[in-house]
Z-matrix of the N, CA and C atoms (Angstrom, degrees):
N
C 1 1.456
C 2 1.519 1 108.80
N 3 1.328 2 118.50 1 128.22
C 4 1.464 3 119.92 2 -178.57
C 5 1.523 4 110.62 3 -68.21
N 6 1.314 5 114.27 4 149.84
C 7 1.456 6 121.50 5 178.22
C 8 1.524 7 109.16 6 -69.16
N 9 1.360 8 118.30 7 131.43
C 10 1.466 9 119.24 8 179.78
C 11 1.519 10 111.35 9 -67.92
N 12 1.308 11 115.36 10 148.22
C 13 1.455 12 119.95 11 175.33
C 14 1.517 13 108.24 12 -80.01
N 15 1.339 14 116.79 13 163.97
C 16 1.450 15 120.31 14 178.80
C 17 1.512 16 109.79 15 -53.82
N 18 1.323 17 115.61 16 133.48
C 19 1.454 18 121.22 17 176.02
C 20 1.517 19 113.44 18 88.81
N 21 1.330 20 119.44 19 -4.17
C 22 1.456 21 122.13 20 -179.91
C 23 1.521 22 109.44 21 -102.78
N 24 1.320 23 117.15 22 120.86
C 25 1.454 24 120.90 23 176.38
C 26 1.515 25 112.39 24 72.88
N 27 1.305 26 114.55 25 173.40
C 28 1.458 27 121.00 26 177.37
C 29 1.515 28 106.88 27 -127.97
N 30 1.310 29 117.14 28 117.72
C 31 1.453 30 120.94 29 179.40
C 32 1.521 31 109.60 30 -81.21
N 33 1.315 32 116.25 31 147.11
C 34 1.456 33 121.76 32 176.42
C 35 1.521 34 109.56 33 -83.98
N 36 1.327 35 116.15 34 145.98
C 37 1.454 36 120.72 35 175.90
C 38 1.514 37 108.59 36 -86.40
N 39 1.309 38 117.98 37 149.04
C 40 1.458 39 120.02 38 -178.94
C 41 1.522 40 111.12 39 -65.41
N 42 1.330 41 116.51 40 138.31
C 43 1.464 42 119.81 41 -179.33
C 44 1.519 43 111.30 42 -75.32
N 45 1.343 44 117.43 43 -15.96
C 46 1.456 45 120.67 44 -177.88
C 47 1.530 46 112.84 45 -95.81
N 48 1.321 47 117.43 46 11.68
C 49 1.465 48 119.97 47 179.25
C 50 1.524 49 108.39 48 -62.36
N 51 1.321 50 116.34 49 126.17
C 52 1.456 51 119.65 50 -176.32
C 53 1.523 52 111.86 51 -79.69
N 54 1.307 53 117.63 52 -29.98
C 55 1.460 54 121.92 53 177.00
C 56 1.518 55 108.03 54 -128.03
N 57 1.317 56 116.31 55 119.14
C 58 1.457 57 121.21 56 -178.72
C 59 1.522 58 108.15 57 -137.44
N 60 1.328 59 116.08 58 135.94
C 61 1.466 60 121.43 59 -176.14
C 62 1.518 61 110.38 60 -135.94
N 63 1.311 62 116.01 61 143.00
C 64 1.460 63 121.88 62 169.17
C 65 1.516 64 106.66 63 -128.03
N 66 1.340 65 115.74 64 131.98
C 67 1.454 66 120.25 65 -176.49
C 68 1.531 67 109.11 66 -155.40
N 69 1.317 68 115.63 67 166.88
C 70 1.463 69 121.88 68 174.47
C 71 1.519 70 107.38 69 -113.45
N 72 1.341 71 115.53 70 136.26
C 73 1.460 72 120.05 71 -178.41
C 74 1.523 73 109.55 72 -154.58
N 75 1.333 74 116.54 73 149.37
C 76 1.465 75 119.73 74 177.10
C 77 1.527 76 111.25 75 -77.58
N 78 1.329 77 116.14 76 146.91
C 79 1.457 78 121.78 77 173.70
C 80 1.522 79 108.50 78 -81.91
N 81 1.313 80 115.99 79 135.38
C 82 1.465 81 120.54 80 179.30
C 83 1.524 82 109.59 81 -133.19
N 84 1.323 83 114.35 82 154.71
C 85 1.463 84 121.76 83 -177.16
C 86 1.520 85 108.91 84 -102.36
N 87 1.323 86 115.62 85 131.07
C 88 1.463 87 120.95 86 174.79
C 89 1.522 88 107.59 87 -68.36
N 90 1.297 89 117.55 88 120.01
C 91 1.462 90 122.39 89 -173.15
C 92 1.523 91 113.72 90 -61.49
N 93 1.319 92 117.59 91 -26.63
C 94 1.460 93 120.42 92 -179.08
C 95 1.527 94 111.06 93 -70.14
N 96 1.336 95 117.71 94 -36.24
C 97 1.462 96 122.42 95 -176.98
C 98 1.524 97 109.79 96 -128.79
N 99 1.299 98 118.31 97 65.49
C 100 1.453 99 123.56 98 -173.51
C 101 1.518 100 113.62 99 -55.38
N 102 1.322 101 117.67 100 -32.98
C 103 1.457 102 120.70 101 -174.70
C 104 1.527 103 112.92 102 -81.18
N 105 1.324 104 118.16 103 -15.63
C 106 1.453 105 119.08 104 -170.72
C 107 1.524 106 116.02 105 -121.49
N 108 1.306 107 119.53 106 -31.73
C 109 1.452 108 120.58 107 -165.59
C 110 1.529 109 112.87 108 -116.75
N 111 1.337 110 115.39 109 113.97
C 112 1.456 111 122.40 110 176.38
C 113 1.529 112 107.74 111 -121.85
N 114 1.327 113 117.10 112 140.06
C 115 1.462 114 122.53 113 -173.83
C 116 1.520 115 111.47 114 -136.13
N 117 1.338 116 115.24 115 164.80
C 118 1.460 117 123.53 116 159.69
C 119 1.526 118 105.34 117 -123.90
N 120 1.318 119 116.39 118 150.85
C 121 1.458 120 121.59 119 179.72
C 122 1.516 121 109.02 120 -103.01
N 123 1.335 122 115.77 121 130.14
C 124 1.453 123 121.25 122 178.05
C 125 1.522 124 109.81 123 -70.73
N 126 1.328 125 116.49 124 152.15
C 127 1.468 126 119.66 125 177.13
C 128 1.533 127 111.18 126 -61.16
N 129 1.321 128 116.29 127 153.87
C 130 1.466 129 122.07 128 -178.65
C 131 1.529 130 111.80 129 -57.39
N 132 1.350 131 117.70 130 -44.83
C 133 1.466 132 119.27 131 -176.86
C 134 1.525 133 111.19 132 -65.17
N 135 1.324 134 117.79 133 -39.04
C 136 1.461 135 120.94 134 176.93
C 137 1.529 136 110.07 135 -65.17
N 138 1.317 137 116.51 136 -43.24
C 139 1.465 138 120.86 137 178.99
C 140 1.520 139 111.35 138 -61.00
N 141 1.333 140 116.97 139 -40.95
C 142 1.459 141 120.84 140 179.18
C 143 1.531 142 110.90 141 -63.30
N 144 1.337 143 117.06 142 -42.88
C 145 1.467 144 120.59 143 179.42
C 146 1.527 145 111.28 144 -65.66
N 147 1.322 146 116.42 145 -42.71
C 148 1.469 147 119.96 146 179.32
C 149 1.524 148 109.92 147 -62.23
N 150 1.316 149 116.51 148 -46.17
C 151 1.473 150 120.87 149 -179.49
C 152 1.527 151 110.15 150 -61.11
N 153 1.332 152 118.05 151 -42.97
C 154 1.458 153 121.51 152 -179.15
C 155 1.530 154 110.84 153 -64.31
N 156 1.322 155 117.07 154 -36.57
C 157 1.462 156 120.89 155 -177.99
C 158 1.518 157 111.45 156 -81.31
N 159 1.330 158 116.87 157 -45.88
C 160 1.466 159 120.55 158 -172.63
C 161 1.522 160 112.75 159 -92.18
N 162 1.324 161 117.43 160 -22.67
C 163 1.454 162 120.24 161 -176.17
C 164 1.519 163 110.43 162 79.32
N 165 1.324 164 116.68 163 159.45
C 166 1.459 165 121.44 164 179.79
C 167 1.514 166 109.29 165 -99.12
N 168 1.315 167 116.91 166 131.14
C 169 1.449 168 121.33 167 173.10
C 170 1.511 169 115.09 168 90.98
N 171 1.329 170 118.10 169 7.95
C 172 1.450 171 120.22 170 -179.27
C 173 1.523 172 113.51 171 -68.96
N 174 1.311 173 117.14 172 -30.51
C 175 1.459 174 122.45 173 178.90
C 176 1.519 175 107.97 174 -124.37
N 177 1.329 176 115.83 175 177.63
C 178 1.453 177 120.08 176 -179.31
C 179 1.516 178 113.04 177 -52.77
N 180 1.308 179 117.08 178 128.53
C 181 1.468 180 124.72 179 179.49
C 182 1.526 181 112.12 180 60.64
N 183 1.337 182 118.18 181 19.87
C 184 1.462 183 121.11 182 -178.59
C 185 1.516 184 112.98 183 74.15
N 186 1.322 185 117.41 184 19.96
C 187 1.461 186 121.45 185 -175.08
C 188 1.522 187 112.34 186 -71.86
N 189 1.330 188 115.25 187 155.67
C 190 1.457 189 123.30 188 177.99
C 191 1.528 190 106.83 189 -131.11
N 192 1.340 191 118.53 190 127.15
C 193 1.462 192 120.60 191 -179.20
C 194 1.534 193 111.36 192 -70.26
N 195 1.337 194 114.85 193 139.61
C 196 1.464 195 121.53 194 -179.27
C 197 1.528 196 110.31 195 -141.65
N 198 1.315 197 114.32 196 163.18
C 199 1.460 198 121.92 197 165.37
C 200 1.520 199 104.51 198 -111.33
N 201 1.325 200 116.98 199 128.15
C 202 1.460 201 121.69 200 -175.70
C 203 1.524 202 110.12 201 -120.42
N 204 1.312 203 115.32 202 152.95
C 205 1.469 204 120.44 203 174.82
C 206 1.518 205 108.82 204 -141.13
N 207 1.322 206 114.54 205 133.29
C 208 1.455 207 122.96 206 168.36
C 209 1.513 208 105.30 207 -129.93
N 210 1.323 209 116.88 208 121.25
C 211 1.459 210 120.66 209 -178.64
C 212 1.517 211 110.82 210 59.91
N 213 1.326 212 116.30 211 -123.65
C 214 1.464 213 122.17 212 -177.08
C 215 1.518 214 112.80 213 -93.75
N 216 1.325 215 118.04 214 1.11
C 217 1.466 216 120.98 215 -173.81
C 218 1.530 217 110.54 216 -106.49
N 219 1.328 218 115.34 217 126.69
C 220 1.456 219 122.42 218 175.74
C 221 1.520 220 107.94 219 -119.36
N 222 1.333 221 116.63 220 136.45
C 223 1.456 222 119.79 221 179.48
C 224 1.524 223 109.55 222 -150.37
N 225 1.344 224 115.17 223 160.66
C 226 1.464 225 121.88 224 174.78
C 227 1.522 226 108.47 225 -100.23
N 228 1.318 227 115.12 226 138.05
C 229 1.455 228 122.08 227 179.23
C 230 1.521 229 107.41 228 -159.29
N 231 1.295 230 117.74 229 -158.63
C 232 1.455 231 123.04 230 173.95
C 233 1.513 232 108.77 231 -134.55
N 234 1.337 233 115.58 232 153.19
C 235 1.461 234 120.62 233 169.93
C 236 1.517 235 106.59 234 -99.97
N 237 1.338 236 116.04 235 150.84
C 238 1.453 237 122.68 236 -174.36
C 239 1.523 238 109.46 237 -126.99
N 240 1.337 239 118.15 238 133.34
C 241 1.462 240 119.41 239 179.15
C 242 1.529 241 111.15 240 -75.13
N 243 1.325 242 115.65 241 143.78
C 244 1.465 243 119.78 242 175.66
C 245 1.519 244 110.72 243 -71.09
N 246 1.346 245 116.26 244 -29.58
C 247 1.461 246 122.83 245 178.15
C 248 1.520 247 106.98 246 -161.29
N 249 1.323 248 117.55 247 -178.09
C 250 1.463 249 120.82 248 -178.08
C 251 1.523 250 112.63 249 -60.37
N 252 1.331 251 117.56 250 -28.01
C 253 1.463 252 119.57 251 -179.82
C 254 1.531 253 112.30 252 -128.26
N 255 1.330 254 117.61 253 14.09
C 256 1.459 255 121.56 254 179.87
C 257 1.517 256 112.33 255 -91.01
N 258 1.318 257 116.75 256 175.10
C 259 1.464 258 120.57 257 179.63
C 260 1.533 259 111.76 258 -70.14
N 261 1.325 260 115.09 259 160.98
C 262 1.458 261 121.46 260 176.15
C 263 1.518 262 109.85 261 -88.13
N 264 1.333 263 115.36 262 149.44
C 265 1.460 264 122.62 263 176.29
C 266 1.523 265 109.08 264 -114.94
N 267 1.330 266 115.71 265 141.95
C 268 1.460 267 123.26 266 177.60
C 269 1.522 268 108.70 267 -109.82
N 270 1.341 269 118.30 268 119.40
C 271 1.466 270 119.23 269 175.94
C 272 1.526 271 109.94 270 -71.71
N 273 1.329 272 116.22 271 138.46
C 274 1.458 273 122.13 272 179.63
C 275 1.522 274 107.81 273 -120.93
N 276 1.338 275 115.70 274 110.12
C 277 1.462 276 121.48 275 -176.53
C 278 1.525 277 112.28 276 -66.66
N 279 1.305 278 114.57 277 155.91
C 280 1.455 279 121.34 278 178.26
C 281 1.527 280 111.39 279 -55.48
N 282 1.338 281 117.88 280 -42.28
C 283 1.470 282 121.38 281 -179.38
C 284 1.529 283 111.29 282 -60.48
N 285 1.324 284 117.12 283 -36.44
C 286 1.464 285 121.13 284 178.17
C 287 1.524 286 109.75 285 -69.11
N 288 1.321 287 116.31 286 -44.98
C 289 1.474 288 120.14 287 178.89
C 290 1.520 289 110.71 288 -61.48
N 291 1.330 290 116.79 289 -46.71
C 292 1.460 291 120.42 290 -178.15
C 293 1.520 292 112.03 291 -64.48
N 294 1.327 293 118.13 292 -40.25
C 295 1.463 294 121.69 293 179.90
C 296 1.523 295 111.99 294 -63.75
N 297 1.330 296 116.57 295 -24.98
C 298 1.458 297 121.55 296 -178.81
C 299 1.526 298 113.50 297 -109.06
N 300 1.337 299 116.88 298 6.07
C 301 1.458 300 120.66 299 178.72
C 302 1.516 301 112.97 300 62.82
N 303 1.333 302 117.16 301 37.14
C 304 1.462 303 121.98 302 -177.99
C 305 1.521 304 111.62 303 -106.60
N 306 1.320 305 115.41 304 146.98
C 307 1.461 306 123.10 305 175.75
C 308 1.517 307 108.07 306 -129.88
N 309 1.339 308 117.29 307 160.24
C 310 1.459 309 119.00 308 174.70
C 311 1.528 310 110.21 309 -52.19
N 312 1.322 311 115.64 310 137.45
C 313 1.464 312 121.70 311 -176.97
C 314 1.515 313 112.89 312 97.64
N 315 1.347 314 117.79 313 -24.14
C 316 1.464 315 120.80 314 176.43
C 317 1.525 316 109.50 315 -72.14
N 318 1.311 317 116.16 316 154.10
C 319 1.462 318 121.21 317 176.62
C 320 1.515 319 108.81 318 -99.86
N 321 1.323 320 115.92 319 132.28
C 322 1.471 321 122.33 320 -178.41
C 323 1.525 322 109.87 321 -116.85
N 324 1.320 323 115.26 322 149.06
C 325 1.463 324 120.95 323 169.02
C 326 1.518 325 106.56 324 -90.70
N 327 1.316 326 116.34 325 124.43
C 328 1.465 327 122.54 326 -170.93
C 329 1.525 328 109.53 327 -122.26
N 330 1.323 329 116.42 328 136.32
C 331 1.466 330 123.12 329 171.77
C 332 1.529 331 105.93 330 -113.31
N 333 1.333 332 117.18 331 129.96
C 334 1.464 333 122.18 332 178.46
C 335 1.522 334 108.37 333 -130.80
N 336 1.340 335 116.59 334 125.63
C 337 1.453 336 122.91 335 172.64
C 338 1.517 337 107.75 336 -114.11
N 339 1.323 338 116.87 337 124.43
C 340 1.445 339 121.54 338 179.30
C 341 1.534 340 108.84 339 -76.69
N 342 1.327 341 117.00 340 131.30
C 343 1.453 342 122.13 341 -177.23
C 344 1.515 343 112.39 342 -102.85
N 345 1.320 344 118.04 343 -4.36
C 346 1.471 345 121.58 344 -178.16
C 347 1.507 346 110.91 345 -80.57
């Protein structure tokens, strides 16, 4: 079966995900790379649980692999900590934003399942 393109179908999240979060957060643009990088920030309590489970610095830039969903789009990526004890940020690709009619500053409902 071919892999769906962004915005096609709704993928199911794994029932065995040990850490799963749903939250609402505004999309923001990283000031260093305004044209390329848009994020949402995970809640503090979710970030604390992820850090406790996955540890800080285990992968590049302290990243933790996740499966994310906004609206009808599901994708695999990683969340990245802002600092050793700060919240995690989820990058949101342009294709995901466009498929859901979102722009920086809009608030999105986000589902994140930790895959680590």
